[in-house]
C-alpha positions in Angstrom: 0.1 -0.3 0.1 1.7 2.8 -0.6 2.7 5.9 2.0 0.1 8.5 2.5 1.3 11.9 1.5 1.1 15.0 5.1 -2.0 16.5 3.3 -3.6 13.1 2.9 -2.8 12.0 6.4 -4.4 14.9 7.8 -7.9 14.5 6.2 -8.1 10.7 7.6 -7.5 12.7 10.9 -9.7 15.3 10.9 -11.8 12.4 9.2 -12.0 9.7 12.6 -11.5 12.8 15.1 -15.1 13.7 13.1 -16.2 10.9 13.2 -15.3 10.4 16.9 -16.8 13.5 18.2 -19.9 12.6 16.4 -20.3 9.5 18.0 -19.0 10.6 21.9 -21.3 14.0 20.8 -24.7 11.9 20.4 -23.9 8.7 23.3 -22.6 11.8 26.0 -23.8 15.0 24.6 -21.8 18.4 24.3 -21.5 19.2 28.3 -19.7 15.5 29.1 -17.4 15.5 25.6 -14.0 17.2 25.6 -11.4 17.6 23.0 -9.2 15.4 24.8 -11.7 12.6 25.0 -11.8 12.7 21.9 -8.2 12.0 21.2 -8.7 9.3 23.5 -10.8 7.6 22.2 -9.9 8.1 18.2 -6.0 6.9 19.4 -4.5 10.4 18.2 -3.1 12.9 20.6 -4.0 16.1 22.0 -2.3 18.4 19.5 -4.2 16.7 16.3 -7.3 17.0 17.9 -6.4 20.9 18.6 -4.5 21.6 15.0 -7.8 20.4 13.3 -10.3 21.8 15.8 -9.6 25.1 17.8 -12.5 24.8 20.0 -14.8 22.1 21.2 -18.1 24.1 19.7 -16.6 24.0 16.2 -15.8 20.9 16.3 -19.4 19.9 17.6 -20.5 23.0 14.1 -18.7 20.3 12.2 -20.1 17.5 13.3 -23.6 18.6 13.1 -23.1 19.8 9.7 -21.7 16.1 8.7 -25.4 14.5 10.7 -27.2 17.4 8.7 -25.4 15.9 5.2 -25.7 12.9 6.6 -29.6 13.0 7.1 -30.2 15.5 3.4 -28.5 13.1 2.4 -31.2 10.1 3.1 -33.5 12.1 2.3 -33.2 12.5 -1.6 -32.0 9.3 -2.0 -35.1 8.2 -1.1 -37.6 10.4 -2.9 -35.7 10.2 -6.3 -35.6 6.7 -5.8 -39.6 6.9 -5.3 -41.9 5.7 -7.8 -44.8 8.4 -7.4 -46.4 11.0 -4.9 -47.3 8.4 -2.6 -44.0 6.0 -2.4 -42.2 9.2 -1.9 -44.2 10.3 1.1 -44.6 6.9 2.3 -40.1 6.1 2.0 -40.3 9.7 3.4 -42.6 8.9 6.5 -39.9 5.7 6.9 -37.4 8.0 7.0 -39.2 10.2 9.5 -40.1 7.7 11.9 -36.6 6.2 12.7 -35.4 9.5 12.7 -37.1 12.4 14.2 -36.9 12.0 17.5 -33.7 10.6 18.2 -32.7 11.3 21.7 -28.7 11.8 21.0 -29.4 14.3 18.3 -32.5 16.4 19.2 -30.3 16.9 22.7 -27.6 17.7 21.1 -29.1 19.9 18.8 -30.7 22.0 21.7 -28.0 21.5 24.6 -25.6 23.3 21.7 -28.4 25.9 20.8 -28.1 26.5 24.9 -24.4 27.1 24.6 -24.2 29.5 21.3 -27.4 31.9 23.1 -24.8 33.6 25.3 -21.9 33.7 22.4 -22.6 35.6 18.8 -20.4 34.6 16.8 -21.5 30.7 17.1 -25.2 32.1 17.2 -24.2 33.8 14.0 -22.8 30.2 12.6 -25.9 28.2 13.9 -27.5 31.2 12.6 -26.1 30.5 9.0 -26.1 26.4 9.5 -30.0 26.6 9.6 -30.0 29.1 6.7 -28.3 26.1 4.9 -30.5 24.1 6.2 -33.6 25.6 4.8 -32.1 26.2 1.3 -31.6 22.2 1.4 -35.1 21.5 2.4 -36.7 24.6 0.0 -34.6 23.1 -3.1 -36.2 20.1 -2.0 -39.9 20.9 -1.5 -39.5 23.3 -5.2 -37.8 19.7 -7.3 -40.7 17.6 -5.9 -43.7 20.2 -7.0 -41.6 20.2 -10.2 -41.6 17.1 -10.7 -45.0 16.7 -9.8 -46.2 19.9 -11.6 -48.1 21.1 -9.5 -47.2 24.8 -7.6 -46.3 24.8 -4.0 -49.0 27.0 -2.4 -46.1 29.3 -0.7 -42.5 30.4 -1.6 -39.9 27.2 -1.0 -38.7 29.3 1.8 -41.5 30.1 3.7 -42.7 25.7 3.3 -38.9 24.1 4.4 -39.4 26.9 7.3 -43.0 25.5 7.9 -41.4 21.8 7.4 -38.9 21.8 9.8 -40.8 23.7 12.2 -43.0 20.9 12.5 -39.4 18.1 12.3 -38.5 20.2 15.1 -41.3 20.1 17.3 -42.3 16.8 16.9 -39.0 15.4 16.5 -38.5 17.2 20.7 -41.9 15.8 21.3 -40.9 11.8 19.9 -37.9 12.5 22.0 -40.8 12.5 24.8 -42.8 10.1 23.9 -41.2 8.1 20.5 -45.1 6.3 21.0 -45.9 9.6 18.6 -45.8 9.1 15.4 -44.3 10.8 12.5 -47.2 10.5 9.7 -48.1 13.8 10.8 -45.0 15.8 9.0 -45.5 13.3 5.5 -49.2 14.9 5.8 -48.3 18.6 5.4 -46.2 17.5 3.0 -49.1 16.1 1.4 -50.9 19.3 2.4 -48.8 21.3 0.5 -49.5 19.2 -3.0 -52.8 18.3 -2.5 -53.2 19.0 -6.8 -50.7 15.7 -7.1 -52.4 14.2 -3.5 -55.3 13.9 -5.4 -54.3 12.8 -8.9 -52.6 9.7 -7.2 -55.5 8.8 -4.8 -57.9 8.9 -7.4 
């Protein structure tokens, strides 16, 4: 096996640290996870961590970005695989049942939001991240509407805010009471595209 270049070695170290931090943050939360513990669990020195991430908050921001990227990739893939509107929504609801209310993810998002409350720079970073998420959801909803030949009943950004707000609220409730169904979020998407819903159910 050829020897890794310096840049390849650095990229591998960073990826290892990021994945280890993700697992620790999700399992134990933000406060209980130190950079030292991330280094120990990943098998690197503390210096390796600090050379890649200046602070724990910077590391957590990247972890949350990785989680969001993974989740949206899952949704994009399942929507693309659907053979019709109802199939797509059924797949989306199944994803929501598996995902919304995940205790580790839900608690990490809220714990980190509380940490950012008194840090203007961190809060600005979270606002920026939320804007990216909203834009991604808006693009997915618009793409779905375009594929069905129907119009969204509101601007894509507003539609995305509606779906995200329902998803976040439902996620919190399901983290407390997992028996709650995630059907409501699929119903919300269906309600935004009533013409398509009627066409596929008729």
